[in-house]
DRENLUMKOL-263112 format. One line per field, with one value per residue (C-alpha): residue in one letter; x, y, z. Coordinates in Angstrom, 3 decimals. Layout:
residuo A ...
c1 X ...
c2 Y ...
c3 Z ...
# end
This chain:
residuo X X X X X X X X X X X X X X X X X X X X X X X X X X X X X X X X X X X X X X X X X X X X X X X X X X X X X X X X X X X X X X X X X X X X X X X X X X X X X X X X X X X X X X X X X X X X X X X X X X X X X X X X X X X X X X X X X X X X X X X X X X X X X X X X X X X X
c1 37.540 40.037 39.130 41.208 40.705 41.540 45.155 45.343 48.168 49.128 51.227 53.395 56.510 56.264 57.829 55.340 52.351 53.890 54.468 50.890 49.385 51.806 50.145 46.808 45.147 45.347 42.844 40.120 40.994 40.311 37.235 34.094 31.255 29.204 31.523 29.587 32.420 36.217 38.407 42.160 42.819 46.610 49.455 48.922 45.156 41.802 38.147 35.573 31.981 30.261 26.521 24.719 27.884 29.346 32.236 35.545 38.892 42.070 45.634 48.929 50.314 53.227 55.212 57.666 59.324 57.908 56.115 53.556 51.300 49.223 46.312 44.514 41.347 41.890 39.192 39.313 35.542 36.054 39.581 40.773 43.699 43.777 47.034 48.192 50.580 52.567 54.656 56.954 56.153 58.840 60.512 57.339 54.517 53.418 50.635 48.611 46.288 44.366 43.953 41.403 41.799 39.257 38.179 34.393 31.753 29.840 26.803 28.899 30.970 27.834 26.578 29.786 31.466 29.779 30.118 33.789 34.523 32.898 34.843 38.313 37.526 36.409 39.587 41.826 39.812 39.900 43.679 43.942 41.721 43.710 47.070 46.300
c2 4.767 6.117 6.734 7.839 7.476 10.410 10.359 9.181 9.595 6.443 6.210 3.418 3.467 3.128 -0.344 -1.491 -0.413 -2.083 -5.345 -5.307 -4.845 -7.267 -10.045 -10.281 -11.994 -8.648 -7.095 -8.863 -6.591 -3.412 -4.461 -2.328 -3.374 -4.390 -7.363 -10.585 -12.923 -12.983 -15.935 -16.195 -18.323 -18.545 -16.326 -13.875 -13.813 -13.554 -13.208 -10.981 -9.962 -6.819 -6.638 -6.397 -6.896 -9.925 -11.939 -10.366 -12.155 -10.122 -11.220 -9.523 -8.234 -6.029 -4.994 -2.125 -2.460 -0.063 2.214 0.365 -2.691 -3.465 -5.884 -6.871 -8.712 -12.427 -12.458 -10.686 -10.055 -7.043 -5.801 -3.499 -2.696 -1.473 0.269 1.235 4.171 4.452 7.556 8.160 11.283 10.791 7.894 7.039 7.818 7.420 8.400 6.047 6.568 3.874 4.204 2.249 1.809 -0.107 -0.521 -0.581 0.513 3.723 1.922 -0.277 2.730 4.618 1.650 0.870 4.266 5.184 1.736 1.469 4.997 4.137 0.857 2.375 5.257 2.736 0.658 3.679 4.910 1.431 1.318 4.620 3.345 0.127 1.862 5.161
c3 -44.158 -41.614 -37.974 -34.990 -31.267 -29.032 -27.823 -24.226 -21.746 -19.853 -16.692 -18.093 -20.226 -23.972 -23.704 -21.026 -23.150 -26.203 -24.301 -23.018 -26.496 -28.169 -26.143 -27.970 -24.987 -23.172 -25.563 -23.578 -20.610 -22.594 -24.572 -24.196 -21.902 -24.950 -25.556 -26.007 -26.938 -26.760 -27.597 -27.993 -31.099 -30.844 -29.661 -32.526 -33.056 -31.350 -32.148 -30.533 -30.920 -29.763 -29.186 -32.529 -34.590 -36.399 -34.967 -36.001 -36.094 -35.701 -36.130 -35.318 -38.630 -37.586 -34.520 -34.427 -31.045 -28.467 -30.941 -33.054 -33.063 -36.156 -36.042 -39.208 -40.105 -40.586 -43.273 -46.629 -46.472 -44.185 -44.913 -42.144 -39.865 -36.288 -35.408 -31.929 -32.203 -28.942 -28.255 -25.303 -23.288 -20.651 -18.837 -16.885 -19.292 -22.859 -25.195 -27.331 -30.250 -32.090 -35.847 -37.864 -41.631 -43.665 -47.243 -47.382 -49.828 -49.040 -47.609 -45.312 -44.209 -43.193 -41.167 -39.292 -38.881 -35.593 -33.916 -34.954 -33.680 -30.337 -30.246 -30.742 -28.372 -25.745 -26.208 -25.663 -22.658 -21.111 -21.586 -19.757 -16.903 -16.645 -16.257 -14.509
# end
């Protein structure tokens, strides 16, 4: 299952957005209102829970300086990746899109597609609000 957030323009440089997202503690600042729990586990991982959903643990899997941050599930039970694709627009602004990739059976995909789409859309919109 592959999902994409809308692309959002942010009034920060590509490097500033990258630095913000590379610090996993900052994800708490952009979580949706339906967040019930957020806990930083170490410098590269955190857990969170949205209303009506299980606790999910994410860990930093890959960083490509200034352009990409990849978070992955810490558990193999729900294998997925959340990628932040950061593009420079000009020297003072950038564009970000969140990409979700997961391997789920058809039944699970049907159940989680809508909540995951709302989640990644909310993250990107909250990033925009935070920086604009």
